[in-house]
C-alpha positions in Angstrom: 6.6 29.2 39.8 7.2 28.7 35.5 9.6 26.4 34.2 11.5 28.5 30.5 11.9 25.7 28.3 13.6 27.9 26.1 11.7 25.3 22.9 8.4 25.8 23.6 8.9 28.1 20.5 9.9 26.0 18.2 8.1 22.6 15.9 9.1 19.6 15.1 8.6 18.9 11.7 9.1 15.1 10.7 12.2 14.6 8.3 10.3 11.6 7.4 8.0 11.3 3.9 4.4 11.4 5.1 2.3 9.4 1.9 -1.1 10.1 3.6 0.1 13.7 2.0 0.3 12.8 -1.2 -3.6 11.1 -1.7 -5.5 11.8 1.2 -5.3 10.3 5.2 -6.4 6.8 5.6 -9.8 6.4 6.6 -10.9 4.3 8.7 -13.5 2.0 6.4 -10.3 1.2 4.1 -10.1 -2.1 3.9 -7.2 -2.6 1.3 -4.4 -0.2 0.4 -3.3 -0.6 -2.8 0.3 0.8 -3.4 1.8 2.0 -6.4 4.8 3.8 -8.5 4.4 6.9 -9.7 5.6 5.1 -13.4 2.4 3.0 -12.6 -0.2 6.4 -12.7 -1.2 5.5 -16.4 -2.3 2.0 -14.9 -5.0 2.5 -12.2 -8.0 2.3 -14.8 -6.8 -1.2 -14.9 -6.3 -1.4 -11.1 -9.2 -0.3 -10.4 -10.7 -3.1 -12.6 -8.9 -5.8 -10.5 -10.6 -4.2 -7.5 -14.1 -4.6 -8.4 -13.7 -8.1 -10.5 -12.4 -9.2 -6.5 -15.8 -7.8 -5.3 -13.8 -4.7 -3.9 -15.7 -2.0 -3.3 -14.4 1.0 -3.9 -14.8 2.8 -0.8 -13.3 0.4 1.0 -9.8 1.1 -1.3 -7.3 3.1 -1.0 -4.6 3.6 -4.2 -1.8 5.6 -3.0 1.0 6.7 -5.4 4.9 6.5 -3.6 8.3 6.9 -6.4 11.2 4.5 -5.2 12.7 6.7 -3.3 9.6 6.8 -0.5 10.6 5.3 2.8 8.7 5.4 6.0 6.8 3.1 8.3 3.8 1.0 8.0 3.3 0.7 12.2 4.6 4.0 12.1 1.5 5.6 9.6 -0.8 3.2 12.1 -1.5 1.0 8.2 -0.8 -2.4 10.2 -3.4 -1.4 12.7 -5.9 -0.5 10.0 -5.9 -2.0 6.4 -6.6 -5.7 6.4 -4.2 -5.9 2.9 -1.6 -4.0 1.6 -0.6 -4.3 -2.2 1.9 -3.6 -3.3 2.4 -2.6 -6.8 6.8 -2.9 -8.3 7.4 -2.3 -4.4 9.3 -3.8 -2.1 8.0 -5.0 0.8 11.3 -2.4 2.1 10.0 0.8 1.2 6.9 0.8 3.7 9.5 -0.6 6.3 8.9 -3.9 6.6 11.8 -6.5 6.7 10.6 -9.4 4.9 11.4 -12.3 1.4 10.2 -10.5 -1.7 7.8 -13.3 -3.4 5.5 -11.7 -6.3 2.2 -13.5 -6.1 3.0 -14.5 -1.8 0.8 -12.9 0.7 2.6 -12.7 4.7 0.4 -11.4 7.2 2.0 -9.0 9.7 0.2 -8.3 12.8 -3.8 -7.3 11.5 -2.4 -7.1 8.5 -2.0 -8.8 5.0 0.6 -7.9 2.6 1.5 -9.3 -1.2 3.5 -8.5 -3.5 3.0 -8.5 -7.2 5.4 -6.9 -10.1 3.7 -2.8 -11.2 1.2 -2.2 -13.3 2.4 -2.0 -16.7 4.6 -5.2 -16.7 0.7 -7.2 -15.6 -1.6 -5.9 -17.9 0.2 -6.2 -21.7 0.6 -10.4 -20.4 -2.0 -13.1 -20.2 0.7 -15.4 -17.9 0.9 -11.9 -15.5 -2.9 -11.1 -15.3 -3.3 -14.9 -15.0 -1.3 -15.2 -12.2 -2.5 -11.9 -10.0 -6.0 -13.3 -10.9 -5.8 -16.2 -9.0 -3.5 -14.7 -6.2 -6.8 -12.1 -6.2 -9.3 -15.2 -6.4 -7.0 -16.9 -3.2 -7.4 -14.1 -1.5 -10.3 -12.8 -1.6 -12.9 -14.7 -3.2 -12.2 -17.2 -0.5 -11.7 -19.4 -4.1 
């Protein structure tokens, strides 16, 4: 005897934004996930130069743009297991559901992932001091200098 389920005809949809819809799914070989604000989209070439200088192959990193209103869980996305590094450019860790103290140019490790909190790209590029701080962080984290 079959049980009649009145909800079988309905699909359940997620109500939280899915950032993978913005730029495609996070693939297995992605080691560095760069989250930037939509305001910083014009600065993506600058970001690519930074990643290249840190010797991070393009196929191992992914850039995802988010608005300040976006809020979701990096853990639910599987990012804390798949990505080795998440770089937050101008975004608070709470944007991705991580509750850590916000310290610029500092790293925080959660599970298998290291979070790097960095100012907006548009605030870094025109200032030599900010570029130097970012370069020191990248050398320490990625080049082990």
